[in-house]
PyMOL commands that place a pseudoatom at each C-alpha (Angstrom):
pseudoatom trace, name=CA, resn=MET, resi=1, chain=A, elem=C, hetatm=0, pos=[-0.167, 0.058, -0.381]
pseudoatom trace, name=CA, resn=SER, resi=2, chain=A, elem=C, hetatm=0, pos=[1.386, 3.065, -0.897]
pseudoatom trace, name=CA, resn=TRP, resi=3, chain=A, elem=C, hetatm=0, pos=[2.110, 6.528, 1.049]
pseudoatom trace, name=CA, resn=PRO, resi=4, chain=A, elem=C, hetatm=0, pos=[-0.183, 8.753, 1.859]
pseudoatom trace, name=CA, resn=LEU, resi=5, chain=A, elem=C, hetatm=0, pos=[-3.302, 7.041, 1.290]
pseudoatom trace, name=CA, resn=PRO, resi=6, chain=A, elem=C, hetatm=0, pos=[-5.765, 8.417, -1.575]
pseudoatom trace, name=CA, resn=PRO, resi=7, chain=A, elem=C, hetatm=0, pos=[-8.133, 11.096, 0.040]
pseudoatom trace, name=CA, resn=THR, resi=8, chain=A, elem=C, hetatm=0, pos=[-11.134, 8.107, -0.359]
pseudoatom trace, name=CA, resn=THR, resi=9, chain=A, elem=C, hetatm=0, pos=[-9.623, 5.724, 1.222]
pseudoatom trace, name=CA, resn=ARG, resi=10, chain=A, elem=C, hetatm=0, pos=[-8.163, 7.983, 4.090]
pseudoatom trace, name=CA, resn=ARG, resi=11, chain=A, elem=C, hetatm=0, pos=[-12.273, 8.961, 4.899]
pseudoatom trace, name=CA, resn=LEU, resi=12, chain=A, elem=C, hetatm=0, pos=[-13.080, 4.925, 4.859]
pseudoatom trace, name=CA, resn=VAL, resi=13, chain=A, elem=C, hetatm=0, pos=[-10.427, 4.264, 7.136]
pseudoatom trace, name=CA, resn=GLY, resi=14, chain=A, elem=C, hetatm=0, pos=[-11.740, 7.231, 9.047]
pseudoatom trace, name=CA, resn=TRP, resi=15, chain=A, elem=C, hetatm=0, pos=[-14.968, 5.959, 9.563]
pseudoatom trace, name=CA, resn=LEU, resi=16, chain=A, elem=C, hetatm=0, pos=[-13.901, 2.673, 10.777]
pseudoatom trace, name=CA, resn=PHE, resi=17, chain=A, elem=C, hetatm=0, pos=[-11.731, 3.845, 13.003]
pseudoatom trace, name=CA, resn=LEU, resi=18, chain=A, elem=C, hetatm=0, pos=[-14.585, 6.493, 14.688]
pseudoatom trace, name=CA, resn=ILE, resi=19, chain=A, elem=C, hetatm=0, pos=[-16.970, 3.011, 14.322]
pseudoatom trace, name=CA, resn=ALA, resi=20, chain=A, elem=C, hetatm=0, pos=[-14.466, 0.744, 16.159]
pseudoatom trace, name=CA, resn=GLY, resi=21, chain=A, elem=C, hetatm=0, pos=[-13.441, 3.439, 19.032]
pseudoatom trace, name=CA, resn=PHE, resi=22, chain=A, elem=C, hetatm=0, pos=[-17.315, 4.212, 19.359]
pseudoatom trace, name=CA, resn=LEU, resi=23, chain=A, elem=C, hetatm=0, pos=[-18.326, 0.869, 19.970]
pseudoatom trace, name=CA, resn=LEU, resi=24, chain=A, elem=C, hetatm=0, pos=[-15.144, -0.192, 22.025]
pseudoatom trace, name=CA, resn=LEU, resi=25, chain=A, elem=C, hetatm=0, pos=[-16.226, 2.925, 24.130]
pseudoatom trace, name=CA, resn=LEU, resi=26, chain=A, elem=C, hetatm=0, pos=[-19.402, 1.569, 25.055]
pseudoatom trace, name=CA, resn=GLY, resi=27, chain=A, elem=C, hetatm=0, pos=[-18.881, -1.454, 25.559]
pseudoatom trace, name=CA, resn=VAL, resi=28, chain=A, elem=C, hetatm=0, pos=[-16.075, -0.604, 27.814]
pseudoatom trace, name=CA, resn=GLY, resi=29, chain=A, elem=C, hetatm=0, pos=[-18.814, 1.775, 29.738]
pseudoatom trace, name=CA, resn=LEU, resi=30, chain=A, elem=C, hetatm=0, pos=[-21.164, -1.287, 30.029]
pseudoatom trace, name=CA, resn=ARG, resi=31, chain=A, elem=C, hetatm=0, pos=[-18.284, -3.531, 31.442]
pseudoatom trace, name=CA, resn=LEU, resi=32, chain=A, elem=C, hetatm=0, pos=[-17.424, -0.702, 34.102]
pseudoatom trace, name=CA, resn=GLY, resi=33, chain=A, elem=C, hetatm=0, pos=[-21.718, -0.316, 34.887]
pseudoatom trace, name=CA, resn=VAL, resi=34, chain=A, elem=C, hetatm=0, pos=[-21.717, -3.757, 35.099]
pseudoatom trace, name=CA, resn=VAL, resi=35, chain=A, elem=C, hetatm=0, pos=[-18.419, -3.322, 37.640]
pseudoatom trace, name=CA, resn=TYR, resi=36, chain=A, elem=C, hetatm=0, pos=[-19.970, -0.620, 39.703]
pseudoatom trace, name=CA, resn=TYR, resi=37, chain=A, elem=C, hetatm=0, pos=[-22.986, -2.429, 39.723]
pseudoatom trace, name=CA, resn=GLU, resi=38, chain=A, elem=C, hetatm=0, pos=[-21.290, -5.710, 41.908]
pseudoatom trace, name=CA, resn=TYR, resi=39, chain=A, elem=C, hetatm=0, pos=[-19.164, -3.012, 44.083]
pseudoatom trace, name=CA, resn=GLN, resi=40, chain=A, elem=C, hetatm=0, pos=[-22.022, -1.630, 44.857]
pseudoatom trace, name=CA, resn=GLN, resi=41, chain=A, elem=C, hetatm=0, pos=[-23.991, -5.128, 45.499]
pseudoatom trace, name=CA, resn=LEU, resi=42, chain=A, elem=C, hetatm=0, pos=[-20.853, -7.153, 47.183]
pseudoatom trace, name=CA, resn=GLY, resi=43, chain=A, elem=C, hetatm=0, pos=[-18.658, -4.528, 48.021]
pseudoatom trace, name=CA, resn=GLU, resi=44, chain=A, elem=C, hetatm=0, pos=[-14.792, -4.307, 47.656]
pseudoatom trace, name=CA, resn=GLY, resi=45, chain=A, elem=C, hetatm=0, pos=[-14.485, -8.126, 47.197]
pseudoatom trace, name=CA, resn=ALA, resi=46, chain=A, elem=C, hetatm=0, pos=[-15.942, -8.119, 43.830]
pseudoatom trace, name=CA, resn=LEU, resi=47, chain=A, elem=C, hetatm=0, pos=[-13.063, -5.556, 42.642]
pseudoatom trace, name=CA, resn=ASN, resi=48, chain=A, elem=C, hetatm=0, pos=[-10.648, -7.118, 40.682]
pseudoatom trace, name=CA, resn=SER, resi=49, chain=A, elem=C, hetatm=0, pos=[-7.311, -4.965, 39.810]
pseudoatom trace, name=CA, resn=THR, resi=50, chain=A, elem=C, hetatm=0, pos=[-6.814, -7.021, 36.595]
pseudoatom trace, name=CA, resn=ARG, resi=51, chain=A, elem=C, hetatm=0, pos=[-10.561, -6.393, 35.573]
pseudoatom trace, name=CA, resn=LEU, resi=52, chain=A, elem=C, hetatm=0, pos=[-9.976, -2.508, 36.254]
pseudoatom trace, name=CA, resn=ILE, resi=53, chain=A, elem=C, hetatm=0, pos=[-6.650, -2.210, 34.338]
pseudoatom trace, name=CA, resn=LEU, resi=54, chain=A, elem=C, hetatm=0, pos=[-7.996, -4.020, 31.371]
pseudoatom trace, name=CA, resn=SER, resi=55, chain=A, elem=C, hetatm=0, pos=[-10.853, -1.384, 31.083]
pseudoatom trace, name=CA, resn=LEU, resi=56, chain=A, elem=C, hetatm=0, pos=[-8.779, 1.121, 31.469]
pseudoatom trace, name=CA, resn=MET, resi=57, chain=A, elem=C, hetatm=0, pos=[-6.320, 0.299, 28.944]
pseudoatom trace, name=CA, resn=MET, resi=58, chain=A, elem=C, hetatm=0, pos=[-9.245, -0.322, 26.730]
pseudoatom trace, name=CA, resn=LEU, resi=59, chain=A, elem=C, hetatm=0, pos=[-10.938, 2.990, 27.487]
pseudoatom trace, name=CA, resn=VAL, resi=60, chain=A, elem=C, hetatm=0, pos=[-7.240, 4.678, 25.847]
pseudoatom trace, name=CA, resn=ALA, resi=61, chain=A, elem=C, hetatm=0, pos=[-7.253, 2.434, 23.305]
pseudoatom trace, name=CA, resn=ALA, resi=62, chain=A, elem=C, hetatm=0, pos=[-10.809, 3.460, 22.255]
pseudoatom trace, name=CA, resn=MET, resi=63, chain=A, elem=C, hetatm=0, pos=[-9.836, 6.922, 22.832]
pseudoatom trace, name=CA, resn=LEU, resi=64, chain=A, elem=C, hetatm=0, pos=[-7.095, 6.980, 20.452]
pseudoatom trace, name=CA, resn=MET, resi=65, chain=A, elem=C, hetatm=0, pos=[-9.025, 5.042, 18.006]
pseudoatom trace, name=CA, resn=LEU, resi=66, chain=A, elem=C, hetatm=0, pos=[-11.709, 7.877, 18.242]
pseudoatom trace, name=CA, resn=ARG, resi=67, chain=A, elem=C, hetatm=0, pos=[-8.766, 10.701, 18.001]
pseudoatom trace, name=CA, resn=TYR, resi=68, chain=A, elem=C, hetatm=0, pos=[-6.681, 8.275, 14.824]
pseudoatom trace, name=CA, resn=GLY, resi=69, chain=A, elem=C, hetatm=0, pos=[-10.546, 8.313, 13.119]
pseudoatom trace, name=CA, resn=TRP, resi=70, chain=A, elem=C, hetatm=0, pos=[-11.578, 12.101, 13.187]
pseudoatom trace, name=CA, resn=ARG, resi=71, chain=A, elem=C, hetatm=0, pos=[-7.483, 12.998, 11.961]
pseudoatom trace, name=CA, resn=GLU, resi=72, chain=A, elem=C, hetatm=0, pos=[-7.873, 10.812, 9.321]
pseudoatom trace, name=CA, resn=ARG, resi=73, chain=A, elem=C, hetatm=0, pos=[-11.550, 11.727, 8.252]
pseudoatom trace, name=CA, resn=ARG, resi=74, chain=A, elem=C, hetatm=0, pos=[-10.795, 15.634, 8.633]
pseudoatom trace, name=CA, resn=GLY, resi=75, chain=A, elem=C, hetatm=0, pos=[-8.100, 14.839, 5.946]
pseudoatom trace, name=CA, resn=ASN, resi=76, chain=A, elem=C, hetatm=0, pos=[-5.385, 15.836, 8.973]
pseudoatom trace, name=CA, resn=ASP, resi=77, chain=A, elem=C, hetatm=0, pos=[-1.648, 14.408, 9.328]
pseudoatom trace, name=CA, resn=THR, resi=78, chain=A, elem=C, hetatm=0, pos=[-1.922, 11.571, 11.365]
pseudoatom trace, name=CA, resn=VAL, resi=79, chain=A, elem=C, hetatm=0, pos=[1.890, 10.657, 11.613]
pseudoatom trace, name=CA, resn=ASP, resi=80, chain=A, elem=C, hetatm=0, pos=[3.135, 11.937, 15.007]
for i in range(1, 80): cmd.bond("trace and resi %d" % i, "trace and resi %d" % (i + 1))
show_as sticks, trace
zoom trace
């Protein structure tokens, strides 16, 4: 694949990253909602640090996907 991508391909890649980032953000939000509900019902024993760390890592990944998709969609330079 040649660099830089043609404008049509860049817009398509941007849309795909925006959709994937939004869906991942939605999934992480629902997952954190379940963790909060378990915490309310069972107390501190329900918290698992590994699950919380993975959720936060996925949250960061979702935000980066949204950022990259937005910049790709707008045609800005995405190479930092």
